[in-house]
C-alpha positions as CSV (number, residue, x, y, z in Angstrom):
1,M,0.0,0.0,0.0
2,D,1.3,3.4,-0.9
3,L,2.1,5.2,2.5
4,S,2.6,8.7,0.9
5,M,-0.2,11.2,1.6
6,T,-1.5,13.8,-0.7
7,E,-2.0,17.3,0.6
8,L,-5.8,16.6,0.6
9,E,-5.2,13.5,2.8
10,R,-2.9,15.5,5.1
11,D,-5.6,18.2,5.5
12,I,-8.3,15.6,6.3
13,I,-6.1,13.9,8.9
14,R,-5.2,17.3,10.4
15,E,-8.8,18.3,10.7
16,I,-9.9,14.9,12.2
17,L,-7.2,15.5,14.7
18,N,-8.2,19.1,15.4
19,I,-11.6,18.0,16.3
20,G,-10.3,15.5,18.7
21,L,-7.6,17.8,20.1
22,A,-10.1,20.6,20.6
23,R,-12.2,18.3,23.0
24,A,-9.0,17.4,24.8
25,A,-8.1,21.1,25.1
26,D,-11.6,21.8,26.7
27,S,-10.9,19.1,29.2
28,F,-7.6,20.3,30.1
29,A,-8.8,23.9,30.5
30,V,-11.3,22.7,33.1
31,I,-8.6,21.1,35.1
32,A,-6.0,23.9,34.7
33,Q,-8.5,26.5,35.3
34,E,-7.1,28.5,32.4
35,R,-8.0,29.1,28.8
36,V,-6.1,26.7,26.7
37,L,-4.9,27.6,23.2
38,L,-4.5,24.7,20.7
39,E,-2.1,24.9,17.9
40,V,-2.7,23.1,14.5
41,P,-0.8,19.8,14.8
42,S,1.9,18.9,12.5
43,I,1.7,15.6,10.6
44,D,4.9,13.8,9.6
45,L,6.2,10.5,8.5
46,L,9.5,10.4,10.4
47,M,12.5,8.0,10.4
48,S,12.5,5.7,13.2
49,N,15.6,7.0,14.7
50,D,14.5,10.6,14.3
51,I,11.2,10.2,16.3
52,L,12.9,8.2,19.0
53,A,15.5,10.9,19.4
54,K,12.7,13.6,19.7
55,V,11.1,11.4,22.4
56,R,14.4,11.3,24.4
57,E,14.8,15.1,23.9
58,Y,11.5,15.7,25.5
59,Q,11.9,13.2,28.1
60,S,15.1,15.0,29.3
61,R,13.1,18.1,30.0
62,H,9.7,16.9,31.1
63,V,7.8,14.4,33.2
64,P,6.5,11.9,30.7
65,I,3.0,10.1,30.9
66,Q,2.3,7.4,28.6
67,S,-1.0,5.9,27.5
68,D,-1.4,3.1,24.8
69,I,-4.2,3.1,22.3
70,R,-5.8,-0.4,21.8
71,G,-8.6,-2.0,19.8
72,D,-8.8,-1.5,16.0
73,F,-5.7,0.8,16.1
74,N,-2.4,0.1,17.8
75,G,-0.7,3.3,19.0
76,T,0.7,5.3,22.0
77,T,0.2,8.8,23.3
78,L,2.8,10.5,25.3
79,M,2.2,13.7,27.3
80,F,5.2,15.7,28.6
81,F,4.8,17.9,31.7
82,S,7.4,20.7,32.2
83,G,8.4,21.9,35.7
84,Q,6.3,24.8,35.1
85,H,3.1,22.7,34.5
86,V,4.0,20.6,37.7
87,Q,4.2,23.8,39.7
88,R,1.0,25.4,38.5
89,L,-1.2,22.2,38.5
90,S,0.1,21.5,42.1
91,R,-1.1,24.8,43.2
92,V,-4.4,24.8,41.4
93,C,-5.6,21.2,41.9
94,L,-3.6,20.3,45.1
95,R,-3.2,23.5,46.8
96,M,0.6,22.9,47.1
97,Q,3.1,25.5,46.8
98,T,6.2,24.1,45.0
99,T,9.1,25.0,42.9
100,E,9.5,24.3,39.1
101,T,10.7,20.8,39.4
102,L,10.6,17.5,37.5
103,E,10.9,15.5,40.8
104,V,7.2,14.6,41.6
105,N,5.8,13.0,44.6
106,E,3.2,10.3,44.5
107,L,0.2,12.8,44.8
108,Q,1.5,14.9,41.9
109,E,2.2,11.8,39.7
110,S,-1.4,10.7,40.4
111,L,-2.6,14.1,39.2
112,L,-0.5,13.9,36.0
113,L,-1.9,10.6,35.4
114,E,-5.4,11.7,35.8
115,I,-4.9,14.6,33.5
116,S,-3.4,12.5,30.8
117,N,-6.2,9.9,31.2
118,I,-8.8,12.6,30.7
119,I,-7.0,14.4,27.7
120,T,-6.1,11.1,25.9
121,G,-9.7,9.7,26.6
122,A,-11.4,12.8,25.0
123,L,-8.9,12.4,21.9
124,V,-9.4,8.7,21.4
125,T,-13.2,9.0,21.8
126,Q,-13.4,11.7,19.1
127,L,-11.0,9.6,16.8
128,A,-13.2,6.5,17.3
129,N,-16.4,8.4,16.4
130,I,-15.0,10.1,13.3
131,L,-13.3,7.1,11.9
132,K,-15.9,4.5,13.1
133,A,-13.2,2.6,14.9
134,N,-13.4,0.5,18.1
135,I,-10.5,1.9,20.0
136,Y,-9.8,3.0,23.6
137,G,-7.0,4.4,25.8
138,A,-5.4,2.1,28.2
139,P,-4.8,3.5,31.7
140,P,-1.9,5.9,31.6
141,V,1.6,5.0,33.3
142,A,4.5,7.2,34.5
143,P,7.2,5.3,32.5
144,R,10.5,4.7,34.2
145,G,13.8,4.7,32.3
146,D,14.2,5.2,28.5
147,I,10.7,5.5,26.9
148,A,12.1,5.2,23.4
149,E,13.4,1.7,24.3
150,S,9.9,0.6,25.5
151,M,8.3,1.7,22.3
152,Q,10.2,-0.7,20.0
153,N,7.0,-2.5,19.2
154,L,5.9,0.5,17.2
155,V,9.3,0.9,15.4
156,P,10.1,-1.0,12.3
157,E,13.4,-2.8,12.1
158,Q,14.2,-1.2,8.8
159,Q,15.5,2.2,10.1
160,L,15.5,3.8,6.7
161,Q,11.9,3.7,5.9
162,P,9.6,6.4,7.4
163,L,6.9,4.3,8.7
164,I,6.1,5.9,12.0
165,F,3.0,8.2,11.9
166,S,3.2,10.9,14.5
167,V,1.2,14.0,15.5
168,I,2.9,16.5,17.6
169,T,0.8,19.4,19.1
170,Q,1.1,21.8,21.9
171,F,-1.3,23.1,24.5
172,S,-0.5,26.7,25.5
173,D,-1.6,28.7,28.4
174,R,-2.8,32.2,27.3
175,D,-0.7,34.1,30.0
176,N,2.6,32.2,30.1
177,M,2.5,30.2,26.8
178,V,3.8,27.1,28.5
179,E,4.0,24.3,26.0
180,L,2.4,20.8,26.9
181,P,3.7,18.6,23.9
182,L,1.4,15.7,23.2
183,M,2.8,13.1,20.8
184,L,0.7,10.4,19.1
185,F,2.1,7.4,17.4
186,F,0.6,4.7,15.2
187,D,2.4,1.6,13.8
188,R,2.4,0.9,10.1
189,V,-0.7,-1.4,10.1
190,T,-2.8,1.3,11.9
191,F,-1.5,4.0,9.6
192,E,-2.6,1.8,6.6
193,K,-5.8,1.5,8.0
194,I,-6.3,5.2,8.7
195,L,-5.3,6.0,4.9
196,E,-7.7,3.3,3.8
197,I,-10.5,5.0,5.5
198,I,-9.7,8.3,4.1
199,R,-9.2,7.0,0.6
200,S,-12.6,5.0,0.6
201,Y,-14.7,7.8,2.0
202,D,-14.3,11.6,1.3
203,F,-16.2,12.7,4.8
204,L,-18.5,14.7,2.6
205,G,-21.1,12.1,2.3
206,R,-20.2,10.7,-1.2
207,Q,-18.2,7.6,-1.6
208,M,-15.1,8.0,-3.7
209,S,-14.8,6.2,-6.9
210,A,-12.6,3.1,-6.7
């Protein structure tokens, strides 16, 4: 199957994700008690080594939370909370006064897990509804060690082929513009399924000609 995307297909995927991410942004805004701005996601087919390097870069500067996507699609979401996020969410949700730190206690980690669960759940639900797929988000975890190493099941052995489908977006607070990176990965089989759905239906009510 041809894994290259036309500009129209990219626009369709981007719009589908925008709908899901808008719901996720609303969910996060309720928790953070701030208005959340949502940037249009970038959509890329990246080399395996490149995307794993990006994951390691984010992990070095953030507290990572991971949730797997299961069912008809196979994927993973990663949310990366900065020290500023930990400080602000601890103050707003836990009434804790803390410094900007990546060292979180059990209560703070539970809060980040719950936030990730709500945001990932909102995103996955919208994707399931739009793409008519039976998918759900597994309970989030705070991974220990190298996340990239644990994601080998999504990474093809042939490192030169760009088979990883990723979406990278950012939630930003209006006052401080604190980025909250969210990365969404699908394996090759899932990516093929998504392209097949898009190519078989134009989302405007007409079946596309074969």
